[in-house]
N, C-alpha and C positions, 0 to 999 in steps of 0.2 A: 589657316586659321579662319573661322567664321567669327565675326563679331556682332554680337546682338545688341541693339539699343532698345532702352525700356520707353515703353509710351507712358509717361507721367503725365497727367493733366495738372499742369502747372497752376491754371487759375484755381482748380478746384483745391488743390493743395493750401494756395494762399487763402482763398475763402475759408476752410476749415481752420488753420492756423489763427487767422484774423478773428474768427467767433469764437474759439477756444480762449484767446487772450481776452477778449471782452467779458465773457463770462467770469474769468478767473480774476480778473480786475474788480469786475463789479461784486463778486463775493468778499474779495478782502475790503473793498469799500464799506459793505455792508457789515461785516464783522467789526470794524473799527467805529464804526456810527454807534453799533450796538454797545460799545463799551463806553462811550460818552454818554449815552443816554441812562447808564447804570450809575455813573458818577453824578449826572444831572439830578438824577432821583435821589442820590443821599444828599446833596445840597441842597434840594428841596424839604427835605425832611428836617434838615438842620435849621432851615429859616423858619419851619411851622415851630419848632422848639422855642426858638429866639421869642418868635411872634407871641406865643402864648405866655412864656414869662413876662415879656413886657406890657402886653396888652392887660387892662383890667380885669380882675377875676381870680388870677392866682393867689398873688400874694399882696395885693391892693385894690382899692376901687379906682385908682387914679392911674394913668399911663406912666411907666416908667418909675414907678414908685414903688417901695417895699415897706409895710409895714411889721414891726418886731412882733406883734402878736401872731400874725399871719404867715411867719416866716417860719415853715416846721416842715419836716419830710413829710407828714402826714397830709399837708396841703398839697405839697407836689403830687403826691401819690393820686389824691382825689382829681386834681387838676388833669392830671396825664393818665386818666383810667381809661382802660382798653386804647391806649396808644400803640402805635407800631413797635413790635417787640424787638425788631431791629435795631433799635436805638439805645444808646447807654448815654446818659450824662449826669453829671454833678452840677451843681451850684453852690457858690460860696461868695458871701459878701466880705471885702477887705477894706482898709482905711486906705489912704491915699499915698500913705509912707509905706512903702515896699519892704522896710526892714521888719516890720511886724507880719511874718508869714503865718502864726498860729491863727487858724481860723476853723471855724465849724463848717463843713461841707455837708451837704444834703443829697442823698443819691436817691436817683429814681428807681423804684422796685415794682415794675409792672409784672413781673413773672412770678412773683410770691417767693422768691427764694430767700435762704435764711439771711444771708451776707451780702447784700447789693454792692458793698465797698469792695470786698473782696472781687465779685465778678466783674466790677469796673475797673479795678486794676489788672485782673487777668487779660481783659480785653485790650485795655491799654498798652498793656506790654508788648502787644503786635502791631503798635502804632510806632513807627520809626520814620525818621526821615530818610534813611538808608534802604527801607525796606519797600522797594518799588512793587514787589510781588504781592504785597498785601493787599487783600480786597476790601479793607476797612478805609473810610474816610474819617479822619479824624480832624478836629478843629477846635481852637481854644478861641473864646470871644470875653473881650474886656469891656464893659459898657459903665461909663458914669451913670449914677443913678442915686435918687432921692430916698434916702432911708428914715423913715418915720418912727423913733423909739415910743417906750411905753408912756413917756412924760410927754409926748406930742411934741418932742423937738425934732426940726428937720436937719438931718447931717447929710453930707455929700459922701457917698461911699462908691468902690468900684463893684460891679457885680460882675463876678468870673465864672464863665459857663464853659465847660469841658464836653465836646460831644463826640461820640464814636457811633457812627452809623456803618452797619455791615450790610 
């Protein structure tokens, strides 16, 4: 019987495999970096919300201060008019004693929906520690703040901001 040996150019095969693997690894690397850019964009939007609320203009004329007269949903919506529609958040003032959980939440309504509270809770139900597949970035920020009531008394309170960025 005759034996035939094939002529496989080993150097060419190695070069093709090497080039293919570099392209494949580059694609995977690019894909993972794109995902981190999306998360960073959501974190940036979160920082913008915090900065706008704490800086003078929305609820007070002083930094990290909230005046009782200006702390309303109307002022919140004016302050965030034409803001990114992929961000949902609520704002609440709490006393330092955490036993009193009854608080008045303010919800951003930049989409003109009837019930921004329901919309926030619907999105918030998708936020879960166990939900890794969720495309939402959910965060809660508690910031000590100076609250000026209508009698011009200054009280220490905690400003809680819950943000959902999609």
